[in-house]
N, C-alpha and C positions, 0 to 999 in steps of 0.2 A: 225642984228646978227653979232657979232664980229668974226674976222678971227681966226681960230685955228692954232696954230703953231706946227710944228714938232720939236721934241727934238733930237739933235744929240746924237748918241750912243757913249759912251766912249769905244773905241775899245779894249783897254787893259783889261778892265773889262769884256767885252763880251767874250774874249778869255779865261779868267781864271775861269769863273763861268758858270754853266748850271743848269737847273731845271730838277728834276726827274719826272717820270710819275705821282707820287702822289703829286707833287707840292713842294717838298723840294728843297732848294737851296744847290747845291753841289759845292765844290771847290777842286782843285787838290793841291797837296803839292808842295812847292817850293824847291829850292836847288837841281834840277835835271840836270842842264846844264853841269856842269863839276866837276872835283875832286871827281869822284865816285869810282875810282879804289881802293882807300885805305879804303873804307867803307866795312863793312861786307856784305855778301850776304843778310842776314836778313834785314839790314838797307836799302839796295838798294830795296829790295822787298817791304818794307813798304812805300817807296816813291811813289809807283804806286797806292796806295789806294786813293779813293775820300772820302772826309769828308763832313758831313752835317754842314752847317753854323748855329750855335746855337744862336749866339747873334742877338737880334732883331735890334739893332742899325746897325750892319753890313748888315743885310738883307735890311734894309731901305736905306742904302747908295748904295748898289748894284742896288736896284730898281730905285734910282734916276739917277745913272750913265748909266744904260742900261735899259731904260724903256720898250723896245720892246723884251727883252730877253725871257720872258715867252711866248710871242706870236709866235716868229719866229724861235727860236733856233732849234727845232725839225722839223719844217716845213717851211724852208726858202722860201721867195717869188721867183717865177721863173724869 
């Protein structure tokens, strides 16, 4: 039997995405780090929303970069 290899998780991807309880891939919005004072309150509030990743190609890419995200994000190993 051949040896199975672990795949390293792309940490930037793991921090940006998570799976919902129903299995949908969610992402946070970018552009929140600085230069927020000049934005309207509504625009700042909209940055806090999480969005469902609709594109199948993007979901596939995230799955490849963070293969254990679905398994451990909500229940990290001790």
